[in-house]
C-alpha positions, 0 to 999 in steps of 0.5 A: 500499500505504501509502496503504491503511494510512493509510486503514485507520488514520484509520478506526479513529480515526474509529470510536474517536472516534465511539465516545467522542463520547456520553461526552464530551457528556454529560460536558460537559453534566454540567460546563455543569449543574453550572457553571449550578447553582453560578451559580444557587446563587451568585445565590440566596445572593447575592439572599438576602444582599442581601435580609437586609441590606435588612431590617436597615436598613443605611444609610450614617449609620444605625445597623442596625436589628435589630443592635440596634434603638433601643426608645424610650418617650414623654415627656410635656411641658406648658405651665409645667414646667420645661425649657431650650431647651438640655435640650429640645435634649439629649433630642431628640438622645438620641431620635433627632431631627436638626436640620432641613436648609434644604431643608426639615423632615422627621419627627423633626426640630428647628430652632431660631429666635430665643433662646426658640422651637424648631420640632419636626416629629413624627409628628402634624406641626408644634409650636413651643415657646416657652421663658421663664425656664427653662420651657416658656411655651407651645406651639403646633401648626401651625394656632397653637392653644395646647396644654397638653400633647403627647407625644414620643419619649423618648431611647433606653431600651435597644437589643436584638435582634429575637429576642433573649432577654428576660433577655440584652436588659436585661443587656446594654450597647451604646454607639454610637461615631460615624464622626468619634470612631471615625476620632479614635482609635487603635482602627482603626490597632489593630485593622486592623494584626492582623485586616487590613491590607489591608481598605480595599481588600479585597471583604470575602473572602479567596479563598485563605482561603476555598480553604484552608476549601474544602480543610479541609472536603474533608479534614474537618479542622478548618475555620480561620476564614478570617473577614474583618472584613465576615463577622464583622460579618455574623454578628453582625447575623443570628446574634449569639447563636449557639454556633457551636462547638456546630454539626456540620462541614456546618452550620458550612460551610454558615454559613461559605459564608452569610458569603461572601455577606453580606460580598460583599453588604455591601461593594456597599451600604456603604463601608468606613468605615461597615462598620468603624464598624458592627463596632466598635459590634456587636462582642462584647467579652464580660461584666463584673460591674460595681462594682454586682454586676451581670453585663453583657454588652458589645457594641462597643468603646465599651461595653466601654471604658466599663465597663472604664475609664470611658471614654466617647469612644473618642478618649481611649483609649491604645494600651495600652487600644485594644490590650486591646479588639482583644486581647479579641475571640478569647475575651472573656469567658475573657480578661477572667477571666484578666487575666495571659493577657489582658495577654500577648495585649495585648502580642501585639497591640501587637508585631504592629502596631509594624513599621507604626506611624509612627517617633514612635509606636513608642516608645509602643507600647514603653511600652504594653507596660509598663502595666497593664491597670487594669480599673476595673469602674465602676459603670453610672451610667445605673443598673443597677436602673433600666435593668434594670426595663424587663425587667419592662415588657416582660414584662408585654406578654408579648412572650415572646422573639420581638417580633412584627415589626409591632410595629418601626417605621422607627427601632425599637420605640416603647413606652408607657412614660414612662422618667421614671415607670418609673424613679421606680416602680422606686426607690419600690418598691425602697426599700421592699422593702429597709426591709421586709427590714431589719424582718426581713420575709425574702420580700417581692414588689412591684409598681408599675403606672401607666396612662392611663386613657383609652387603657389605654397602661401608662406604667410596669409593675415587678414587682419590685426586680430583673430578671430575677425573678417578675413581680408586676405580672402574678402574681394575689393577693387584693385585700382591700379594694381590690376595694369600690369596685366594687360600691358604684359599682354600689350608687349605681346599683341599691342601697337602704337601708330602701326608700330609694335608696343614696346617698354620705350614707345611714346604714349600720346596722353591727349588720346586717352579718351574712350567715348566721352569717358576719360580718366581724371589724374590731371594728365591730358597732353604730352608723351611718356614711354610705356616704362614711365607710363607704369612707374608713375601709375599714369591712368592716361597712359594706361588707357592708351595702351589698353587701347593699343592692345584692343579694349576688350582683350584687355579686359580678357586680361584682367579677367583671366588674371583675377578670375573675375568678371569685369564689365567691359564697357572701356573706362574705369574697369581698365583702371581696377576700379569698376564693379566686376573687376574685384580680387582678393589679396590671395588671389592678387597674389595667385596672378602676380606669380605669373610674373616670376615664374615665366607667365603662370597663374598659380593656385595658392598650396597651404600644405608643405609639398615640394612640387609645383601645383598642376593647377596653373593658367598660362597669362602670357609668355615668358618672355612677356612676363620678363618684359613687364616685370623689368617695367615694374622694377622701375616702379620700385626704383623710381615710381609710385613704389620707390618709397616702399622700396626704401622702407625695405632696407633693400639696396635700390638695384636688388631684383625687386618689381611691383605695382601700387594701387589706389582705388577711391570713388569712396571705395579707399582701397589701397594696394602694393603688389611686389615680386621677387624671384623667390616670393610674391608680397600683396598688401591691401589696406581698406578704409570701407566707405570711410572718405579719410584715406584719400590721395590728397590726404597722401593716403595712396597705395606706395606710401600706405600699402607701401609701409606695411611692405616695408615693415614686413621686410624689415622684420623678415629679411635678416632671419629669412633672407633666402626669400629677398635674394636672387635675379630674375631670369631671362628667358630665350627670346629676349634681348636688351638694345640700346635706345634714345629713350626720349625719342623711343627709338633704337640707337647704338652707342647710348649705352642706355639698354632696354629690354624687348621681346626678340620680334618687337623692337622699336624702329631704329632712330632716323 
């Protein structure tokens, strides 16, 4: 009987178990799928984190690329320039070069040989520099061929994030501390004492803090930090400028999860010492107003120490100062503007680490709480305005808020800018704009562009006296007489006067300068000027005679092709650069003026560092016409409207310098000078908007105002970068020099007065 009851109960239990089996299997499968999905998601997130860290270029002994990267320009060095070997070593160190190891010389390394030689390994191979008496005495390549000049990377100009807004980039300061410098400071003791006492032994995340954050998320409560130093580093490198407080609760949680995996990946890739160094170099330390009045954003403890107290080495920080730097981290901008609250926060930091200090340091800690903050707000001695001028260069490139990824090299971004020329241009322009404002000209704009005529590489571009502002280098303005050389050059190829080919000595009848009912109003209505003299004096009547000799439509076409604009060719002001449609930006004018130095081709501006010619070139006129027209513009600079600018520059009067001034009146008040040298084109523009203060009657002309900026630019740069301002214009085949009688405009052997002509276009012999 008992056996039957037990059998029945066992059968019922088996029946119940069998009924639950599908549910148990389903739950088991569900749990396995959840665990598998979690594993896949975690694996994917960890793979993503590892990939992003790899893209940042984080390595032992190397600064992070994207957080931010180094941006360099070029430095042109030449034989004979003033430079000691020690000064060259300092520049190379600042450019990121390192001393070559005994195992071999790699790119971006150098080695010292003997007392006066330096071996440099760059992208183009080996270079040997010999120094003597404070100058570069000789330069040789790896084939032992002598070199006149070479280009090497400039010292780092600035650092920025690849997706960073340009305005933020040029108002930010970041100085990198070395590992040795950080170890010699009290920063690690203070920072780790407050943030994470077990940092050197942790894996980058805190499991208990993560669990607490997950519970907060599940309850919908405000999420606590749960952020270690490594998590903060990952967030700063990948999302340096995002406003986390403005994000939704879900996005905050997703971001926090991503930070956990980033921190884990960072710890597997780098040592704790390297992670701590990177954190100290990129952490946001707020914004300050310098003594010069500029607001700057600070990244890293070294930048903050410099701008707060003028301290350049972290090892020189006192305990009080180190505690102040750590104290500002939770809310840097708020605390920097509330000194009383900052001091209380600093004292809390000191007290929190007091118990962990060595007995000898405890007295210093107590004294630290008595120290005043002493935020001296020093002036940026690297030059706020000069550095900010690089913003105009980047804006001229039209990079926008995101720079193209292919522009970034292994060591960062390499630009075509030469900082010596850039800073010289910025300083010269700022000085003249300030002077004009003091003279009562209220609204002044200006621009300076310097360009290599062969490659189109922009060596300097400044579009105002302070960045950010409207970039005048990219804005179009009426060019005035600066447009004349383009149809002068074409007329030397095709034009004629009285049935004879137009040449540099052709007498131009100024009484014949009317076009229908229109006639230029420059006070010249009779007499004769040679073609050379007409351009040197910037005679409007002479320009009209030249244009008529070429053909008015061809003259307008020459302007259109050179400036890539659309002048209204009705015959008249457009020929003088003073009509609607004849505008050009300073950058475009420099591209066109390059044709006079490179054999007749307009180039496209290049903002990246390259050693090849641009392929996008437009033929404006023949090499022969370019050379003869340039010889005419030499007279502009020696004894014409540009003579004062040449005198201000400090160059000798017989230097190979050509150019043309321009003054566009009628209320537009645009003053120009475009200068051509064999190795550099310089265009300067000054604008007073619609203000009538800039008038020729008051002495405000292109040659005097824009010319003064050009002169200041040369004086500030020619000694440090002499190569750009040397060389000779190369005479092409098909050009010859003949003796002339200039008064009569004809060939006259025996005068010993030589003029340059196209081979098949010469004046008649004197009768």
